[in-house]
A tleap script that builds the chain and sets N, CA, C and O, in Angstrom:
source leaprc.protein.ff14SB
mol = sequence {
  NMET LYS LYS VAL GLN VAL VAL GLU ALA ASN
  GLU ILE THR VAL ARG ASN ILE GLN ALA TYR
  MET GLU ARG VAL VAL THR LYS PHE GLY SER
  GLY ALA LYS VAL ASP CYS PRO LYS GLU PHE
  LEU GLY LYS LYS VAL TYR LEU ILE ILE GLU
  LYS ASP GLU CGLU
}
set mol.1.N position { 19.386 -15.957 10.954 }
set mol.1.CA position { 18.227 -15.685 10.746 }
set mol.1.C position { 18.160 -14.392 10.127 }
set mol.1.O position { 18.647 -13.424 10.710 }
set mol.2.N position { 17.546 -14.261 8.882 }
set mol.2.CA position { 17.302 -12.948 8.182 }
set mol.2.C position { 16.455 -12.204 8.867 }
set mol.2.O position { 15.533 -12.810 9.413 }
set mol.3.N position { 16.526 -10.728 9.027 }
set mol.3.CA position { 15.415 -10.099 9.838 }
set mol.3.C position { 14.893 -9.132 8.592 }
set mol.3.O position { 15.467 -8.558 7.667 }
set mol.4.N position { 13.568 -9.238 9.018 }
set mol.4.CA position { 12.508 -8.724 7.882 }
set mol.4.C position { 12.504 -6.922 8.527 }
set mol.4.O position { 12.424 -6.596 9.711 }
set mol.5.N position { 12.603 -6.087 7.450 }
set mol.5.CA position { 12.262 -4.700 7.997 }
set mol.5.C position { 11.110 -4.380 7.900 }
set mol.5.O position { 10.598 -4.657 6.815 }
set mol.6.N position { 10.293 -3.741 8.856 }
set mol.6.CA position { 8.866 -3.544 9.062 }
set mol.6.C position { 8.758 -1.953 8.571 }
set mol.6.O position { 9.397 -1.105 9.193 }
set mol.7.N position { 7.966 -1.595 7.485 }
set mol.7.CA position { 7.886 -0.234 7.191 }
set mol.7.C position { 6.577 0.472 7.691 }
set mol.7.O position { 5.598 -0.123 7.242 }
set mol.8.N position { 6.225 1.589 8.505 }
set mol.8.CA position { 5.155 1.745 8.865 }
set mol.8.C position { 4.563 2.608 8.036 }
set mol.8.O position { 5.200 3.654 7.908 }
set mol.9.N position { 3.142 2.511 7.167 }
set mol.9.CA position { 2.507 3.655 6.622 }
set mol.9.C position { 0.996 3.991 7.043 }
set mol.9.O position { 0.456 3.269 7.881 }
set mol.10.N position { 0.325 5.036 6.499 }
set mol.10.CA position { -0.973 5.338 6.984 }
set mol.10.C position { -1.626 4.870 5.875 }
set mol.10.O position { -2.831 5.072 6.022 }
set mol.11.N position { -1.386 4.348 4.855 }
set mol.11.CA position { -2.272 4.078 3.530 }
set mol.11.C position { -1.651 2.738 2.348 }
set mol.11.O position { -0.485 2.543 2.007 }
set mol.12.N position { -2.444 2.256 2.081 }
set mol.12.CA position { -1.977 1.425 1.150 }
set mol.12.C position { -3.006 0.717 0.111 }
set mol.12.O position { -4.000 0.028 0.339 }
set mol.13.N position { -2.491 1.078 -0.954 }
set mol.13.CA position { -3.537 0.908 -1.938 }
set mol.13.C position { -3.181 -0.912 -3.199 }
set mol.13.O position { -2.231 -0.983 -3.978 }
set mol.14.N position { -3.764 -1.544 -3.086 }
set mol.14.CA position { -3.697 -2.833 -3.683 }
set mol.14.C position { -4.567 -3.049 -4.728 }
set mol.14.O position { -5.744 -3.154 -4.384 }
set mol.15.N position { -4.276 -3.166 -6.169 }
set mol.15.CA position { -5.060 -3.605 -7.208 }
set mol.15.C position { -4.829 -5.399 -7.811 }
set mol.15.O position { -3.772 -6.003 -7.627 }
set mol.16.N position { -5.851 -5.913 -8.413 }
set mol.16.CA position { -5.757 -6.992 -8.590 }
set mol.16.C position { -6.039 -8.171 -7.715 }
set mol.16.O position { -5.824 -9.362 -7.936 }
set mol.17.N position { -6.555 -7.596 -6.694 }
set mol.17.CA position { -6.458 -8.703 -5.496 }
set mol.17.C position { -7.740 -9.974 -5.935 }
set mol.17.O position { -8.725 -9.748 -6.637 }
set mol.18.N position { -7.414 -11.172 -5.362 }
set mol.18.CA position { -8.207 -12.086 -5.396 }
set mol.18.C position { -9.191 -12.361 -4.496 }
set mol.18.O position { -10.304 -12.824 -4.747 }
set mol.19.N position { -8.717 -12.046 -3.393 }
set mol.19.CA position { -9.475 -12.077 -1.957 }
set mol.19.C position { -8.996 -11.536 -0.985 }
set mol.19.O position { -7.856 -11.080 -1.078 }
set mol.20.N position { -9.686 -11.435 0.168 }
set mol.20.CA position { -9.167 -10.604 1.325 }
set mol.20.C position { -9.806 -11.012 2.732 }
set mol.20.O position { -10.965 -11.419 2.664 }
set mol.21.N position { -9.272 -10.966 3.875 }
set mol.21.CA position { -9.981 -11.716 4.812 }
set mol.21.C position { -9.512 -11.093 6.091 }
set mol.21.O position { -8.435 -10.507 5.981 }
set mol.22.N position { -10.089 -11.079 7.332 }
set mol.22.CA position { -9.688 -10.822 8.439 }
set mol.22.C position { -9.231 -12.016 9.353 }
set mol.22.O position { -10.056 -12.918 9.500 }
set mol.23.N position { -8.206 -12.116 9.886 }
set mol.23.CA position { -7.918 -13.266 10.854 }
set mol.23.C position { -7.000 -12.672 12.113 }
set mol.23.O position { -6.359 -11.621 12.107 }
set mol.24.N position { -7.111 -13.580 13.127 }
set mol.24.CA position { -6.525 -13.602 14.202 }
set mol.24.C position { -5.196 -14.313 14.380 }
set mol.24.O position { -5.248 -15.542 14.431 }
set mol.25.N position { -3.820 -13.626 14.498 }
set mol.25.CA position { -2.314 -14.513 14.558 }
set mol.25.C position { -2.507 -15.081 15.995 }
set mol.25.O position { -2.512 -14.499 17.079 }
set mol.26.N position { -2.654 -16.311 15.695 }
set mol.26.CA position { -2.603 -17.430 17.003 }
set mol.26.C position { -1.004 -18.103 17.434 }
set mol.26.O position { -0.076 -18.245 16.638 }
set mol.27.N position { -0.997 -18.227 17.948 }
set mol.27.CA position { 0.372 -18.901 18.847 }
set mol.27.C position { 0.772 -20.522 18.123 }
set mol.27.O position { -0.055 -21.423 17.983 }
set mol.28.N position { 2.039 -20.590 17.781 }
set mol.28.CA position { 2.172 -21.410 16.940 }
set mol.28.C position { 3.691 -22.135 17.595 }
set mol.28.O position { 4.751 -21.798 17.066 }
set mol.29.N position { 3.700 -23.055 18.667 }
set mol.29.CA position { 5.164 -23.340 19.006 }
set mol.29.C position { 5.578 -22.281 19.777 }
set mol.29.O position { 4.993 -21.849 20.770 }
set mol.30.N position { 7.068 -21.685 19.076 }
set mol.30.CA position { 7.699 -20.671 19.876 }
set mol.30.C position { 7.261 -19.295 18.665 }
set mol.30.O position { 7.740 -18.176 18.849 }
set mol.31.N position { 6.517 -19.515 17.720 }
set mol.31.CA position { 6.226 -18.257 17.058 }
set mol.31.C position { 4.823 -17.949 16.643 }
set mol.31.O position { 3.990 -17.958 17.550 }
set mol.32.N position { 4.456 -17.707 15.553 }
set mol.32.CA position { 2.811 -17.384 15.496 }
set mol.32.C position { 2.227 -17.673 14.159 }
set mol.32.O position { 3.112 -18.128 13.434 }
set mol.33.N position { 1.211 -17.596 13.618 }
set mol.33.CA position { 0.757 -17.912 12.482 }
set mol.33.C position { -0.955 -17.482 11.875 }
set mol.33.O position { -1.852 -17.205 12.671 }
set mol.34.N position { -1.076 -17.490 10.976 }
set mol.34.CA position { -2.377 -16.698 10.563 }
set mol.34.C position { -2.817 -17.913 9.784 }
set mol.34.O position { -1.918 -18.303 9.039 }
set mol.35.N position { -4.178 -18.797 9.712 }
set mol.35.CA position { -4.807 -19.479 9.020 }
set mol.35.C position { -5.400 -18.737 8.247 }
set mol.35.O position { -5.889 -17.632 8.483 }
set mol.36.N position { -5.360 -19.766 6.567 }
set mol.36.CA position { -5.752 -19.079 5.617 }
set mol.36.C position { -6.162 -20.210 4.817 }
set mol.36.O position { -5.533 -21.253 4.996 }
set mol.37.N position { -7.360 -20.200 3.731 }
set mol.37.CA position { -7.730 -21.441 3.125 }
set mol.37.C position { -6.636 -21.925 2.358 }
set mol.37.O position { -5.657 -21.301 1.949 }
set mol.38.N position { -6.962 -23.232 2.207 }
set mol.38.CA position { -5.607 -24.105 1.085 }
set mol.38.C position { -5.594 -23.474 -0.236 }
set mol.38.O position { -4.498 -23.321 -0.776 }
set mol.39.N position { -6.752 -23.052 -0.884 }
set mol.39.CA position { -6.727 -22.628 -2.174 }
set mol.39.C position { -5.590 -21.424 -2.517 }
set mol.39.O position { -5.260 -21.027 -3.635 }
set mol.40.N position { -5.099 -20.971 -1.209 }
set mol.40.CA position { -3.957 -19.827 -1.189 }
set mol.40.C position { -2.461 -20.323 -1.274 }
set mol.40.O position { -1.504 -19.553 -1.360 }
set mol.41.N position { -2.370 -21.744 -1.237 }
set mol.41.CA position { -0.817 -22.098 -0.760 }
set mol.41.C position { -0.170 -22.128 -1.862 }
set mol.41.O position { -0.671 -22.587 -2.889 }
set mol.42.N position { 1.077 -21.628 -1.799 }
set mol.42.CA position { 1.942 -21.295 -3.182 }
set mol.42.C position { 1.674 -19.860 -3.275 }
set mol.42.O position { 2.729 -19.357 -3.661 }
set mol.43.N position { 0.769 -18.926 -3.110 }
set mol.43.CA position { 0.162 -17.680 -3.310 }
set mol.43.C position { 1.288 -16.899 -2.498 }
set mol.43.O position { 1.789 -17.344 -1.466 }
set mol.44.N position { 1.662 -15.561 -3.142 }
set mol.44.CA position { 2.392 -14.382 -2.377 }
set mol.44.C position { 1.368 -13.759 -2.000 }
set mol.44.O position { 0.384 -13.587 -2.718 }
set mol.45.N position { 1.528 -13.195 -0.383 }
set mol.45.CA position { 0.280 -12.731 0.245 }
set mol.45.C position { 0.947 -11.642 0.993 }
set mol.45.O position { 2.125 -11.848 1.286 }
set mol.46.N position { 0.417 -10.529 1.353 }
set mol.46.CA position { 1.039 -9.729 2.268 }
set mol.46.C position { 0.017 -9.808 3.321 }
set mol.46.O position { -1.147 -10.179 3.174 }
set mol.47.N position { 0.669 -9.362 4.548 }
set mol.47.CA position { 0.235 -9.235 5.854 }
set mol.47.C position { 0.235 -7.848 6.861 }
set mol.47.O position { 1.218 -7.461 7.493 }
set mol.48.N position { -0.960 -7.273 6.853 }
set mol.48.CA position { -0.831 -5.743 7.373 }
set mol.48.C position { -1.326 -5.750 8.834 }
set mol.48.O position { -2.410 -6.275 9.089 }
set mol.49.N position { -0.662 -5.255 9.691 }
set mol.49.CA position { -0.894 -5.211 11.271 }
set mol.49.C position { -1.562 -3.984 11.472 }
set mol.49.O position { -1.107 -2.865 11.237 }
set mol.50.N position { -2.569 -4.244 11.880 }
set mol.50.CA position { -3.312 -2.906 12.657 }
set mol.50.C position { -2.735 -2.217 13.884 }
set mol.50.O position { -2.625 -2.967 14.854 }
set mol.51.N position { -2.347 -0.977 14.060 }
set mol.51.CA position { -2.261 -0.606 15.245 }
set mol.51.C position { -3.294 -0.979 16.414 }
set mol.51.O position { -4.285 -1.569 15.985 }
set mol.52.N position { -3.279 -0.809 17.507 }
set mol.52.CA position { -4.011 -1.211 18.607 }
set mol.52.C position { -4.777 0.443 18.893 }
set mol.52.O position { -4.169 1.512 18.948 }
set mol.53.N position { -5.995 0.265 19.016 }
set mol.53.CA position { -6.347 1.803 19.535 }
set mol.53.C position { -6.391 1.796 20.576 }
set mol.53.O position { -6.789 0.850 21.256 }
set mol.54.N position { -5.847 3.241 21.126 }
set mol.54.CA position { -5.245 3.355 22.532 }
set mol.54.C position { -6.265 4.486 22.967 }
set mol.54.O position { -6.209 4.967 24.099 }
savepdb mol mol.pdb
quit
């Protein structure tokens, strides 16, 4: 299995977005998933993980 490198950053700029939404990651078998509307099937998406406030 290919391992994806995670890059931490404090700021991100996104242009020409179609939509944005806030979702919760849920358990799915032995992994996890994020639900989104069918209209985004086949679209390239970016998932941003927030740090927990401590």
